[in-house]
A tleap script that builds the chain and sets N, CA, C and O, in Angstrom:
source leaprc.protein.ff14SB
mol = sequence {
  NILE GLY LEU ASP PRO LEU LEU GLY LEU ILE
  PRO GLY GLY GLY ASP THR ALA GLY LEU ILE
  LEU SER ALA PHE ILE VAL LEU GLU ALA ALA
  GLN MET GLY ALA SER LYS SER ALA LEU SER
  THR MET ALA PHE ASN ILE LEU LEU GLU THR
  LEU VAL GLY THR VAL PRO GLY VAL GLY ASP
  LEU PHE ASP ALA THR TRP LYS SER ASN ILE
  ARG ASN ILE ALA LEU LEU CGLU
}
set mol.1.N position { 0.839 -1.193 0.000 }
set mol.1.CA position { 0.000 0.000 0.000 }
set mol.1.C position { 0.874 1.243 0.000 }
set mol.1.O position { 0.622 2.163 -0.778 }
set mol.2.N position { 1.859 1.297 0.821 }
set mol.2.CA position { 2.728 2.459 0.903 }
set mol.2.C position { 2.526 3.233 2.191 }
set mol.2.O position { 1.584 2.976 2.941 }
set mol.3.N position { 3.403 4.166 2.440 }
set mol.3.CA position { 3.375 4.944 3.668 }
set mol.3.C position { 2.312 6.042 3.644 }
set mol.3.O position { 1.707 6.330 4.676 }
set mol.4.N position { 2.079 6.651 2.501 }
set mol.4.CA position { 1.154 7.788 2.430 }
set mol.4.C position { -0.277 7.423 2.843 }
set mol.4.O position { -0.880 8.169 3.615 }
set mol.5.N position { -0.846 6.312 2.366 }
set mol.5.CA position { -2.193 5.965 2.828 }
set mol.5.C position { -2.242 5.666 4.332 }
set mol.5.O position { -3.243 5.940 4.994 }
set mol.6.N position { -1.173 5.115 4.850 }
set mol.6.CA position { -1.128 4.840 6.289 }
set mol.6.C position { -1.061 6.134 7.093 }
set mol.6.O position { -1.693 6.252 8.143 }
set mol.7.N position { -0.295 7.104 6.600 }
set mol.7.CA position { -0.243 8.405 7.267 }
set mol.7.C position { -1.608 9.085 7.237 }
set mol.7.O position { -1.980 9.780 8.182 }
set mol.8.N position { -2.353 8.884 6.152 }
set mol.8.CA position { -3.672 9.488 6.019 }
set mol.8.C position { -4.666 9.004 7.053 }
set mol.8.O position { -5.674 9.665 7.302 }
set mol.9.N position { -4.397 7.864 7.657 }
set mol.9.CA position { -5.287 7.331 8.690 }
set mol.9.C position { -5.137 8.059 10.020 }
set mol.9.O position { -6.001 7.949 10.890 }
set mol.10.N position { -4.050 8.796 10.181 }
set mol.10.CA position { -3.817 9.535 11.422 }
set mol.10.C position { -4.676 10.792 11.404 }
set mol.10.O position { -4.494 11.652 10.542 }
set mol.11.N position { -5.606 10.910 12.341 }
set mol.11.CA position { -6.490 12.083 12.329 }
set mol.11.C position { -5.752 13.373 12.668 }
set mol.11.O position { -4.876 13.401 13.534 }
set mol.12.N position { -6.126 14.438 11.967 }
set mol.12.CA position { -5.639 15.765 12.303 }
set mol.12.C position { -4.246 16.102 11.855 }
set mol.12.O position { -3.722 17.132 12.279 }
set mol.13.N position { -3.613 15.311 11.032 }
set mol.13.CA position { -2.281 15.688 10.601 }
set mol.13.C position { -1.618 14.687 9.684 }
set mol.13.O position { -0.557 14.967 9.126 }
set mol.14.N position { -2.216 13.537 9.519 }
set mol.14.CA position { -1.611 12.520 8.668 }
set mol.14.C position { -1.496 12.959 7.219 }
set mol.14.O position { -0.470 12.738 6.575 }
set mol.15.N position { -2.555 13.582 6.706 }
set mol.15.CA position { -2.513 14.048 5.320 }
set mol.15.C position { -1.520 15.189 5.148 }
set mol.15.O position { -0.875 15.304 4.106 }
set mol.16.N position { -1.395 16.028 6.164 }
set mol.16.CA position { -0.416 17.116 6.115 }
set mol.16.C position { 1.005 16.559 6.132 }
set mol.16.O position { 1.878 17.047 5.415 }
set mol.17.N position { 1.229 15.544 6.948 }
set mol.17.CA position { 2.548 14.911 6.988 }
set mol.17.C position { 2.876 14.285 5.634 }
set mol.17.O position { 4.012 14.374 5.166 }
set mol.18.N position { 1.884 13.652 5.003 }
set mol.18.CA position { 2.088 13.086 3.674 }
set mol.18.C position { 2.408 14.150 2.649 }
set mol.18.O position { 3.251 13.945 1.775 }
set mol.19.N position { 1.737 15.290 2.750 }
set mol.19.CA position { 1.992 16.422 1.850 }
set mol.19.C position { 3.438 16.899 1.985 }
set mol.19.O position { 4.122 17.131 0.987 }
set mol.20.N position { 3.882 17.038 3.201 }
set mol.20.CA position { 5.254 17.523 3.444 }
set mol.20.C position { 6.280 16.537 2.903 }
set mol.20.O position { 7.253 16.935 2.263 }
set mol.21.N position { 6.062 15.255 3.159 }
set mol.21.CA position { 7.005 14.252 2.666 }
set mol.21.C position { 7.000 14.183 1.138 }
set mol.21.O position { 8.051 14.026 0.517 }
set mol.22.N position { 5.823 14.299 0.539 }
set mol.22.CA position { 5.721 14.257 -0.925 }
set mol.22.C position { 6.360 15.483 -1.566 }
set mol.22.O position { 6.862 15.409 -2.688 }
set mol.23.N position { 6.342 16.601 -0.865 }
set mol.23.CA position { 6.926 17.830 -1.408 }
set mol.23.C position { 8.432 17.694 -1.625 }
set mol.23.O position { 9.003 18.386 -2.468 }
set mol.24.N position { 9.068 16.812 -0.874 }
set mol.24.CA position { 10.508 16.615 -1.063 }
set mol.24.C position { 10.821 16.081 -2.459 }
set mol.24.O position { 11.862 16.410 -3.027 }
set mol.25.N position { 9.928 15.260 -3.018 }
set mol.25.CA position { 10.132 14.753 -4.376 }
set mol.25.C position { 10.102 15.908 -5.376 }
set mol.25.O position { 10.908 15.957 -6.305 }
set mol.26.N position { 9.174 16.829 -5.178 }
set mol.26.CA position { 9.067 17.978 -6.073 }
set mol.26.C position { 10.297 18.876 -5.929 }
set mol.26.O position { 10.822 19.374 -6.926 }
set mol.27.N position { 10.751 19.083 -4.713 }
set mol.27.CA position { 11.952 19.895 -4.506 }
set mol.27.C position { 13.178 19.266 -5.161 }
set mol.27.O position { 13.980 19.965 -5.780 }
set mol.28.N position { 13.322 17.967 -5.028 }
set mol.28.CA position { 14.445 17.271 -5.666 }
set mol.28.C position { 14.335 17.366 -7.191 }
set mol.28.O position { 15.336 17.554 -7.881 }
set mol.29.N position { 13.116 17.235 -7.706 }
set mol.29.CA position { 12.914 17.341 -9.150 }
set mol.29.C position { 13.305 18.733 -9.647 }
set mol.29.O position { 13.908 18.868 -10.712 }
set mol.30.N position { 12.966 19.760 -8.880 }
set mol.30.CA position { 13.338 21.129 -9.256 }
set mol.30.C position { 14.853 21.287 -9.266 }
set mol.30.O position { 15.408 21.927 -10.159 }
set mol.31.N position { 15.513 20.711 -8.287 }
set mol.31.CA position { 16.975 20.799 -8.231 }
set mol.31.C position { 17.629 20.034 -9.374 }
set mol.31.O position { 18.729 20.371 -9.813 }
set mol.32.N position { 16.941 19.000 -9.851 }
set mol.32.CA position { 17.469 18.201 -10.963 }
set mol.32.C position { 17.185 18.840 -12.317 }
set mol.32.O position { 17.663 18.362 -13.346 }
set mol.33.N position { 16.399 19.929 -12.317 }
set mol.33.CA position { 16.144 20.655 -13.542 }
set mol.33.C position { 14.891 20.227 -14.293 }
set mol.33.O position { 14.808 20.406 -15.508 }
set mol.34.N position { 13.927 19.671 -13.592 }
set mol.34.CA position { 12.670 19.284 -14.242 }
set mol.34.C position { 11.961 20.514 -14.791 }
set mol.34.O position { 12.103 21.616 -14.260 }
set mol.35.N position { 11.204 20.316 -15.850 }
set mol.35.CA position { 10.502 21.442 -16.479 }
set mol.35.C position { 9.413 21.986 -15.553 }
set mol.35.O position { 8.944 21.309 -14.638 }
set mol.36.N position { 9.036 23.224 -15.824 }
set mol.36.CA position { 7.995 23.850 -15.007 }
set mol.36.C position { 6.661 23.127 -15.155 }
set mol.36.O position { 5.903 23.029 -14.190 }
set mol.37.N position { 6.369 22.627 -16.335 }
set mol.37.CA position { 5.109 21.903 -16.524 }
set mol.37.C position { 5.115 20.594 -15.742 }
set mol.37.O position { 4.093 20.205 -15.177 }
set mol.38.N position { 6.249 19.918 -15.705 }
set mol.38.CA position { 6.346 18.684 -14.923 }
set mol.38.C position { 6.209 18.988 -13.432 }
set mol.38.O position { 5.536 18.256 -12.707 }
set mol.39.N position { 6.839 20.055 -12.980 }
set mol.39.CA position { 6.758 20.431 -11.567 }
set mol.39.C position { 5.334 20.825 -11.183 }
set mol.39.O position { 4.872 20.485 -10.093 }
set mol.40.N position { 4.637 21.533 -12.061 }
set mol.40.CA position { 3.264 21.919 -11.734 }
set mol.40.C position { 2.338 20.704 -11.734 }
set mol.40.O position { 1.422 20.633 -10.916 }
set mol.41.N position { 2.561 19.752 -12.633 }
set mol.41.CA position { 1.774 18.516 -12.626 }
set mol.41.C position { 2.048 17.718 -11.358 }
set mol.41.O position { 1.131 17.143 -10.772 }
set mol.42.N position { 3.286 17.684 -10.943 }
set mol.42.CA position { 3.653 16.982 -9.708 }
set mol.42.C position { 2.964 17.630 -8.506 }
set mol.42.O position { 2.428 16.937 -7.641 }
set mol.43.N position { 2.984 18.948 -8.460 }
set mol.43.CA position { 2.328 19.656 -7.358 }
set mol.43.C position { 0.823 19.396 -7.372 }
set mol.43.O position { 0.219 19.207 -6.316 }
set mol.44.N position { 0.210 19.384 -8.565 }
set mol.44.CA position { -1.213 19.085 -8.668 }
set mol.44.C position { -1.518 17.688 -8.147 }
set mol.44.O position { -2.496 17.499 -7.423 }
set mol.45.N position { -0.694 16.705 -8.508 }
set mol.45.CA position { -0.897 15.329 -8.025 }
set mol.45.C position { -0.904 15.270 -6.504 }
set mol.45.O position { -1.748 14.605 -5.904 }
set mol.46.N position { 0.029 15.963 -5.893 }
set mol.46.CA position { 0.135 15.952 -4.431 }
set mol.46.C position { -1.042 16.680 -3.792 }
set mol.46.O position { -1.629 16.191 -2.827 }
set mol.47.N position { -1.383 17.840 -4.326 }
set mol.47.CA position { -2.501 18.601 -3.749 }
set mol.47.C position { -3.822 17.860 -3.889 }
set mol.47.O position { -4.642 17.872 -2.970 }
set mol.48.N position { -4.034 17.212 -5.036 }
set mol.48.CA position { -5.258 16.445 -5.233 }
set mol.48.C position { -5.343 15.313 -4.212 }
set mol.48.O position { -6.382 15.110 -3.585 }
set mol.49.N position { -4.258 14.590 -4.054 }
set mol.49.CA position { -4.258 13.481 -3.092 }
set mol.49.C position { -4.470 13.991 -1.664 }
set mol.49.O position { -5.160 13.347 -0.875 }
set mol.50.N position { -3.890 15.123 -1.334 }
set mol.50.CA position { -4.039 15.676 0.010 }
set mol.50.C position { -5.469 16.148 0.258 }
set mol.50.O position { -6.047 15.860 1.307 }
set mol.51.N position { -6.035 16.867 -0.699 }
set mol.51.CA position { -7.387 17.398 -0.509 }
set mol.51.C position { -8.439 16.286 -0.468 }
set mol.51.O position { -9.301 16.281 0.411 }
set mol.52.N position { -8.374 15.356 -1.405 }
set mol.52.CA position { -9.342 14.258 -1.410 }
set mol.52.C position { -9.087 13.349 -0.217 }
set mol.52.O position { -10.022 12.758 0.325 }
set mol.53.N position { -7.844 13.233 0.192 }
set mol.53.CA position { -7.494 12.383 1.330 }
set mol.53.C position { -8.098 12.837 2.641 }
set mol.53.O position { -8.194 12.048 3.582 }
set mol.54.N position { -8.508 14.096 2.723 }
set mol.54.CA position { -9.106 14.585 3.967 }
set mol.54.C position { -10.554 14.146 4.147 }
set mol.54.O position { -11.106 14.272 5.240 }
set mol.55.N position { -11.178 13.629 3.085 }
set mol.55.CA position { -12.560 13.146 3.172 }
set mol.55.C position { -12.548 11.783 3.862 }
set mol.55.O position { -11.894 10.860 3.379 }
set mol.56.N position { -13.252 11.641 4.973 }
set mol.56.CA position { -13.233 10.359 5.695 }
set mol.56.C position { -13.724 9.198 4.819 }
set mol.56.O position { -14.696 9.333 4.076 }
set mol.57.N position { -13.050 8.089 4.921 }
set mol.57.CA position { -13.439 6.883 4.191 }
set mol.57.C position { -13.021 6.919 2.739 }
set mol.57.O position { -12.098 6.209 2.340 }
set mol.58.N position { -13.684 7.732 1.948 }
set mol.58.CA position { -13.390 7.836 0.519 }
set mol.58.C position { -11.954 8.323 0.308 }
set mol.58.O position { -11.257 7.849 -0.589 }
set mol.59.N position { -11.526 9.260 1.131 }
set mol.59.CA position { -10.176 9.801 1.010 }
set mol.59.C position { -9.104 8.754 1.261 }
set mol.59.O position { -8.064 8.749 0.602 }
set mol.60.N position { -9.361 7.869 2.213 }
set mol.60.CA position { -8.381 6.813 2.493 }
set mol.60.C position { -8.269 5.848 1.318 }
set mol.60.O position { -7.171 5.407 0.978 }
set mol.61.N position { -9.391 5.520 0.703 }
set mol.61.CA position { -9.383 4.660 -0.473 }
set mol.61.C position { -8.671 5.355 -1.628 }
set mol.61.O position { -7.892 4.729 -2.348 }
set mol.62.N position { -8.935 6.646 -1.804 }
set mol.62.CA position { -8.281 7.416 -2.860 }
set mol.62.C position { -6.768 7.458 -2.632 }
set mol.62.O position { -5.999 7.302 -3.580 }
set mol.63.N position { -6.337 7.668 -1.388 }
set mol.63.CA position { -4.911 7.676 -1.059 }
set mol.63.C position { -4.244 6.366 -1.453 }
set mol.63.O position { -3.117 6.358 -1.949 }
set mol.64.N position { -4.942 5.268 -1.231 }
set mol.64.CA position { -4.366 3.955 -1.511 }
set mol.64.C position { -4.295 3.655 -3.000 }
set mol.64.O position { -3.494 2.820 -3.421 }
set mol.65.N position { -5.126 4.326 -3.812 }
set mol.65.CA position { -5.143 4.017 -5.236 }
set mol.65.C position { -4.491 5.073 -6.124 }
set mol.65.O position { -3.973 4.732 -7.188 }
set mol.66.N position { -4.500 6.332 -5.725 }
set mol.66.CA position { -3.993 7.409 -6.593 }
set mol.66.C position { -2.479 7.357 -6.733 }
set mol.66.O position { -1.974 7.511 -7.845 }
set mol.67.N position { -1.744 7.150 -5.667 }
set mol.67.CA position { -0.283 7.012 -5.680 }
set mol.67.C position { 0.424 8.186 -6.368 }
set mol.67.O position { 1.107 8.015 -7.378 }
set mol.68.N position { 0.244 9.370 -5.801 }
set mol.68.CA position { 0.833 10.563 -6.409 }
set mol.68.C position { 2.352 10.492 -6.463 }
set mol.68.O position { 2.954 10.982 -7.418 }
set mol.69.N position { 2.979 9.897 -5.469 }
set mol.69.CA position { 4.445 9.838 -5.475 }
set mol.69.C position { 4.968 8.963 -6.616 }
set mol.69.O position { 5.983 9.289 -7.232 }
set mol.70.N position { 4.288 7.867 -6.897 }
set mol.70.CA position { 4.704 7.014 -8.011 }
set mol.70.C position { 4.493 7.752 -9.331 }
set mol.70.O position { 5.329 7.673 -10.231 }
set mol.71.N position { 3.375 8.469 -9.445 }
set mol.71.CA position { 3.126 9.260 -10.652 }
set mol.71.C position { 4.206 10.340 -10.824 }
set mol.71.O position { 4.662 10.608 -11.935 }
set mol.72.N position { 4.599 10.946 -9.713 }
set mol.72.CA position { 5.596 12.019 -9.791 }
set mol.72.C position { 6.975 11.494 -10.159 }
set mol.72.O position { 7.705 12.142 -10.910 }
set mol.73.N position { 7.332 10.352 -9.649 }
set mol.73.CA position { 8.621 9.748 -10.028 }
set mol.73.C position { 8.619 9.404 -11.512 }
set mol.73.O position { 9.621 9.597 -12.199 }
set mol.74.N position { 7.485 8.890 -12.009 }
set mol.74.CA position { 7.371 8.580 -13.441 }
set mol.74.C position { 7.515 9.849 -14.272 }
set mol.74.O position { 8.159 9.824 -15.321 }
set mol.75.N position { 6.929 10.958 -13.824 }
set mol.75.CA position { 7.088 12.221 -14.524 }
set mol.75.C position { 8.555 12.668 -14.552 }
set mol.75.O position { 9.045 13.174 -15.561 }
set mol.76.N position { 9.226 12.475 -13.451 }
set mol.76.CA position { 10.619 12.883 -13.342 }
set mol.76.C position { 11.502 12.069 -14.276 }
set mol.76.O position { 12.427 12.600 -14.891 }
set mol.77.N position { 11.212 10.784 -14.379 }
set mol.77.CA position { 12.018 9.930 -15.254 }
set mol.77.C position { 11.784 10.299 -16.705 }
set mol.77.O position { 12.374 9.692 -17.599 }
savepdb mol mol.pdb
quit
């Protein structure tokens, strides 16, 4: 499943912690010279997962299936 969906189960801060950890991928991508369009798509992936992840029940299922970090790594490659 991954760490992000598990963090999302923590009430009141799990999704925020996931957002912060996921942001490191975007920062590394920027340092590696990724294009602005790739960086904005990466940021959108993370924000979408964070916002939908805050919805009880449905958000946890979305966190487990969306996998924004895997999508962002694929964009970087």
